[in-house]
N, C-alpha and C positions, 0 to 999 in steps of 0.2 A: 786379661782373658775373656772376662764377661761381654766385651767389646766384639771380640774376635767371634764369638759363639755366636753372638747376636745375627753380626754380618751374616757369617757362615751359614745359618737357620732359617734368616729372614725372620726371626721371631723380637719382637722388642726387647731391648734391653730390659728393663724393667718387667717384663713377663718374665724373660731368665731367672732374673734375681729373685720373684716370686716362687717360681718352681725351687730354685735351690732352696731357698730358704725350707718350704714345705718336704722337701726331700730331706733336710736333718730333723724334720719333726716327724718324719716314718712314712711320707708320702711317696711314691713310685716318681722316679723321674722319667718322662717322655724319651721315647728312643732317640727321635733326631738331638735333641739335647743332652742326651746320657752319650752317644756317638763322638758329638763336636766337642764336649767336655773331655772324652780321651782324648780325642787328637789333637785338643789343644794342649792338654797336659805334654803329651808326646815332644809337641813342638818347642815346648819351652824345654824341655828337660833337656834338648839338643841342643839347644843355643846357651846352658848353663854348664855345660860341659861336666866332667867329673866332680865331687863335691871337694 
């Protein structure tokens, strides 16, 4: 999913990972990353089907 977010936002994967770690420590997540993260989660949820 990190690779997808990186490709869809044109932000380096290492920057995506850094921002997610910072977010876990309380920092805000940039809007482009937030939007694509939600989209990636939705795409993967559709693939896995019902639990």
